[in-house]
MARBA-3410 file (N, C-alpha, C, O; in Angstrom, 1 decimal):
112
64.3,73.8,47.2,64.8,72.5,47.2,66.1,72.6,47.1,66.6,73.5,46.5 ~ 66.9,71.6,47.8,68.3,71.5,47.8,68.6,70.3,46.9,68.0,69.3,46.8 ~ 69.8,70.6,46.3,70.2,69.6,45.4,71.5,69.2,45.7,72.3,70.1,45.9 ~ 72.0,67.9,45.7,73.2,67.4,46.1,74.1,67.2,44.8,73.6,66.7,43.8 ~ 75.3,67.6,44.9,76.1,67.5,43.7,77.5,66.9,44.3,77.8,67.1,45.5
78.2,66.2,43.5,79.4,65.6,43.9,80.5,66.4,43.5,80.5,66.9,42.4 ~ 81.5,66.6,44.4,82.8,67.5,43.9,83.7,66.8,43.0,84.0,65.6,43.0 ~ 84.1,67.5,42.1,85.2,67.0,41.2,86.5,67.1,41.9,86.8,68.2,42.4 ~ 87.2,66.1,41.9,88.6,66.0,42.3,89.6,66.5,41.2,89.7,65.8,40.2 ~ 90.3,67.6,41.5,91.2,68.0,40.4,92.3,67.0,40.3,92.6,66.3,41.3
93.1,66.9,39.2,94.2,66.1,39.1,95.4,66.5,40.0,96.1,65.6,40.5 ~ 95.4,67.6,40.3,96.6,68.1,41.3,96.3,67.5,42.7,97.2,66.8,43.2 ~ 95.0,67.7,43.2,94.6,67.1,44.5,94.8,65.6,44.6,95.4,65.1,45.6 ~ 94.4,64.9,43.5,94.6,63.5,43.4,96.0,63.1,43.5,96.4,62.2,44.3 ~ 96.9,63.7,42.7,98.3,63.3,42.7,98.9,63.6,44.1,99.7,62.9,44.6
98.5,64.7,44.7,99.0,65.1,46.1,98.6,64.0,47.1,99.4,63.7,48.0 ~ 97.3,63.5,47.0,96.9,62.5,47.9,97.7,61.2,47.7,98.0,60.6,48.7 ~ 98.1,60.8,46.5,98.7,59.6,46.1,100.1,59.7,46.6,100.6,58.8,47.2 ~ 100.8,60.8,46.3,102.2,61.0,46.8,102.3,61.0,48.3,103.3,60.5,48.9 ~ 101.3,61.6,48.9,101.2,61.6,50.5,101.2,60.2,51.1,101.9,59.9,52.0
100.4,59.4,50.3,100.3,57.9,50.9,101.5,57.3,50.7,102.0,56.6,51.6 ~ 102.2,57.4,49.4,103.6,56.8,49.2,104.6,57.3,50.3,105.4,56.5,50.8 ~ 104.5,58.6,50.6,105.5,59.2,51.7,105.4,58.3,53.0,106.3,57.8,53.5 ~ 104.1,58.2,53.3,104.0,57.5,54.5,104.5,55.9,54.5,105.0,55.4,55.5 ~ 104.2,55.3,53.5,104.8,54.0,53.2,106.3,53.9,53.0,106.9,52.9,53.4
106.8,55.0,52.5,108.4,55.0,52.4,109.0,55.2,53.9,110.0,54.6,54.1 ~ 108.3,55.9,54.9,108.8,56.2,56.1,108.7,55.1,57.1,109.4,55.0,58.1 ~ 107.7,54.2,56.8,107.3,53.1,57.7,108.4,52.2,58.0,108.7,51.8,59.1 ~ 109.2,51.8,56.9,110.3,50.7,57.3,111.3,51.3,58.1,112.1,50.5,58.5 ~ 111.5,52.5,58.4,112.4,53.1,59.2,112.3,52.5,60.6,113.3,52.1,61.3
111.1,52.5,61.0,110.8,51.9,62.4,111.2,50.6,62.5,111.6,50.2,63.5 ~ 111.0,49.7,61.4,111.4,48.3,61.4,112.9,48.1,61.6,113.3,47.0,62.1 ~ 113.8,48.9,61.2,115.1,48.8,61.2,115.9,49.7,62.3,117.1,49.9,62.2 ~ 115.1,50.0,63.3,115.7,50.8,64.4,116.7,49.9,65.2,116.6,48.7,65.2 ~ 117.6,50.6,65.9,118.5,49.8,66.8,117.7,49.3,67.9,116.8,50.0,68.3
118.1,48.0,68.3,117.5,47.3,69.4,118.1,47.9,70.6,119.1,48.6,70.5 ~ 117.3,47.6,71.7,117.7,48.1,73.2,118.3,47.1,74.0,118.4,47.2,75.2 ~ 118.9,46.1,73.4,119.6,45.0,74.0,120.9,45.5,74.8,121.7,46.3,74.2 ~ 121.1,45.0,76.0,122.4,45.5,76.7,123.6,45.0,75.9,123.5,44.0,75.3 ~ 124.6,45.7,75.9,125.9,45.3,75.3,126.6,44.2,76.1,126.3,44.0,77.3
127.4,43.4,75.5,128.1,42.3,76.2,129.5,42.7,76.3,130.4,41.8,76.4 ~ 129.8,43.9,76.2,131.3,44.2,76.1,131.9,44.6,74.9,132.9,45.3,74.9 ~ 131.2,44.2,73.8,131.6,44.4,72.4,130.9,45.7,71.9,130.0,46.2,72.5 ~ 131.3,46.2,70.8,130.6,47.3,70.0,130.6,48.5,70.9,129.6,49.2,70.9 ~ 131.7,48.9,71.5,131.8,50.1,72.2,131.3,50.1,73.6,131.1,51.2,74.2
130.9,49.0,74.1,130.3,48.9,75.5,131.3,48.4,76.4,132.4,48.1,76.0 ~ 131.1,48.4,77.7,132.0,47.9,78.9,131.3,46.9,79.6,130.1,46.8,79.6 ~ 132.0,46.2,80.3,131.4,45.3,81.4,132.2,45.5,82.7,133.5,45.5,82.7 ~ 131.4,45.6,83.9,132.1,45.7,85.2,131.5,44.6,86.0,130.4,44.2,85.9 ~ 132.4,44.1,86.9,132.1,43.2,87.9,131.9,43.8,89.3,132.8,44.6,89.8
130.8,43.6,89.9,130.6,44.3,91.2,131.2,43.3,92.3,131.8,42.3,92.1 ~ 131.0,43.7,93.5,131.6,43.0,94.7,131.0,41.7,94.9,131.7,40.7,95.4 ~ 129.6,41.5,94.4,129.1,40.0,94.4,129.5,39.1,93.4,129.2,37.9,93.4 ~ 130.3,39.7,92.3,130.8,38.8,91.2,129.8,38.9,90.0,130.0,38.2,89.0 ~ 128.7,39.8,90.1,127.8,39.8,89.0,128.4,40.8,88.0,128.8,41.9,88.4
128.3,40.4,86.7,128.7,41.2,85.6,127.6,42.3,85.1,126.5,41.9,84.8 ~ 128.1,43.5,85.1,127.1,44.6,84.7,127.5,45.1,83.3,128.5,45.8,83.1 ~ 126.7,44.8,82.3,127.0,45.4,80.9,126.5,46.8,80.9,125.5,47.2,81.4 ~ 127.4,47.8,80.2,127.1,49.1,80.1,127.4,49.5,78.7,128.4,49.0,78.1 ~ 126.6,50.4,78.1,126.7,51.0,76.8,127.7,52.2,76.8,127.8,52.9,77.9
128.5,52.5,75.8,129.4,53.6,75.8,128.7,55.0,76.2,127.6,55.3,75.6 ~ 129.1,55.6,77.2,128.7,56.9,77.7,127.7,56.6,78.8,127.0,57.6,79.2 ~ 127.5,55.5,79.3,126.5,55.2,80.3,127.3,55.3,81.8,128.4,54.9,81.9 ~ 126.6,55.8,82.7,127.1,55.8,84.1,126.2,55.0,85.0,125.0,55.2,84.9 ~ 126.7,54.2,85.7,126.0,53.2,86.8,126.6,53.4,88.1,127.8,53.5,88.3
125.5,53.5,89.0,125.9,53.4,90.5,126.1,52.0,91.0,125.1,51.3,91.0 ~ 127.2,51.5,91.3,127.6,50.3,91.7,128.4,50.2,93.0,129.4,50.8,93.1 ~ 128.0,49.6,94.0,128.7,49.4,95.3,129.1,50.6,95.9,130.2,50.6,96.4 ~ 128.3,51.8,95.9,128.6,53.0,96.5,129.5,54.0,95.5,130.0,55.0,95.9 ~ 129.8,53.5,94.4,130.7,54.3,93.5,130.0,54.5,92.1,129.1,53.8,91.8
130.4,55.4,91.4,129.8,55.7,90.0,130.8,55.1,89.0,131.9,55.6,89.0 ~ 130.4,54.1,88.2,131.1,53.4,87.2,130.7,53.9,85.9,129.5,53.8,85.5 ~ 131.6,54.5,85.1,131.3,55.2,84.0,132.1,54.4,82.8,133.2,53.8,83.0 ~ 131.4,54.3,81.6,132.0,53.7,80.4,132.2,54.8,79.3,131.2,55.2,78.7 ~ 133.3,55.1,79.0,133.7,56.1,78.0,134.7,55.4,77.1,135.8,55.0,77.5
134.4,55.4,75.7,135.4,54.9,74.8,135.8,53.5,75.0,137.0,53.3,74.7 ~ 135.0,52.6,75.6,135.5,51.3,75.9,136.2,51.1,77.1,136.6,50.0,77.4 ~ 136.5,52.3,77.9,137.3,52.0,79.1,136.4,52.5,80.3,135.5,53.4,80.2 ~ 136.6,51.8,81.4,135.9,52.0,82.7,136.6,53.0,83.6,137.8,53.0,83.8 ~ 135.7,54.0,84.1,136.3,54.9,85.1,135.4,54.8,86.4,134.2,54.9,86.3
136.0,54.5,87.5,135.3,54.4,88.8,135.6,55.6,89.6,136.8,56.0,89.8 ~ 134.3,56.4,90.0,134.5,57.6,90.7,133.8,57.4,92.0,132.8,56.6,92.1 ~ 134.3,58.0,93.1,133.6,57.9,94.4,132.4,58.8,94.4,132.6,60.0,94.0 ~ 131.4,58.4,94.7,130.0,59.1,94.6,130.1,60.4,95.7,130.7,60.3,96.7 ~ 129.4,61.5,95.3,129.4,62.6,96.2,128.8,62.3,97.5,128.0,61.4,97.5
129.1,63.0,98.5,128.4,62.7,99.8,127.0,63.1,99.6,126.7,63.9,98.7 ~ 126.1,62.7,100.6,124.7,63.0,100.5,124.4,64.3,100.9,123.4,64.9,100.3 ~ 125.0,64.9,101.8,124.7,66.3,102.2,126.1,67.0,102.7,126.2,67.2,103.9 ~ 127.0,67.3,101.9,128.3,67.8,102.3,128.0,69.2,103.0,127.0,69.9,102.7 ~ 129.0,69.6,103.8,129.0,70.9,104.6,128.9,72.0,103.4,129.6,72.0,102.4
128.1,73.0,103.8,127.8,74.1,102.9,127.0,73.8,101.6,127.0,74.5,100.6 ~ 126.2,72.7,101.7,125.3,72.4,100.7,124.1,73.3,100.7,123.7,73.9,101.7 ~ 123.5,73.4,99.5,122.3,74.3,99.4,121.2,73.8,100.2,120.3,74.6,100.7 ~ 121.1,72.5,100.3,119.8,71.8,101.0,120.4,71.3,102.3,121.2,70.3,102.2 ~ 120.2,71.9,103.5,120.7,71.4,104.7,119.8,70.1,105.2,118.7,69.9,104.7
120.3,69.4,106.1,119.7,68.2,106.6,118.5,68.7,107.4,118.5,69.9,107.9 ~ 117.5,67.8,107.7,116.3,68.2,108.3,116.5,68.3,109.8,117.3,67.5,110.3 ~ 115.9,69.1,110.5,116.1,69.1,112.0,115.4,67.9,112.7,114.4,67.5,112.1 ~ 115.9,67.4,113.8,115.4,66.1,114.4,113.8,66.3,114.5,113.3,67.3,114.9 ~ 113.1,65.1,114.3,111.5,65.2,114.6,110.8,65.7,113.5,109.6,65.6,113.7
111.3,66.3,112.4,110.5,67.0,111.4,110.6,66.2,110.1,111.7,65.8,109.7 ~ 109.4,65.9,109.5,109.4,65.1,108.3,109.5,66.1,107.1,109.2,67.3,107.1 ~ 110.0,65.4,106.0,110.0,66.2,104.8,108.7,66.4,104.2,107.7,65.7,104.6 ~ 108.6,67.4,103.3,107.2,67.7,102.7,106.6,66.5,102.1,105.4,66.3,102.3 ~ 107.4,65.7,101.3,106.7,64.5,100.8,107.1,63.3,101.6,108.3,63.1,101.9
106.1,62.7,102.0,106.3,61.5,103.0,105.3,60.4,102.6,104.2,60.7,102.2 ~ 105.7,59.1,102.9,104.9,58.1,102.7,104.0,57.9,103.9,104.5,58.0,105.0 ~ 102.8,57.8,103.6,101.8,57.5,104.8,101.3,56.3,104.8,100.8,55.9,103.7 ~ 101.3,55.4,105.8,100.7,54.1,105.9,99.3,54.3,106.4,99.1,55.0,107.4 ~ 98.3,53.7,105.7,96.9,53.8,106.2,96.5,52.4,106.9,96.9,51.4,106.5
95.8,52.5,107.9,95.4,51.5,108.7,94.0,50.9,108.0,93.2,51.7,107.6 ~ 93.9,49.5,107.8,92.8,49.1,107.2,91.5,49.0,108.2,90.4,48.6,107.7
END
């Protein structure tokens, strides 16, 4: 015949469980006070750039954005505009595809 007995929880295990629960509760508020992901409006180390259409583009410090065929960088609150590299310069590792051949990954249109 089998008998069922209840385990005795030692004081050490009980204290460890309670401390673990409090540790989880102590870490939880850290997520509530995380930084937001709102774009900058030019203040707080960010920059703003105006494209050729007159649209204002907010950028965070350290961010690079491709605008009007150029790379616009924001570093230390200052904007740097760099000409984007050519798509396939001479001597590139990846040559252009010969005429009439498709790349390995291509979009296929299915007829209904």
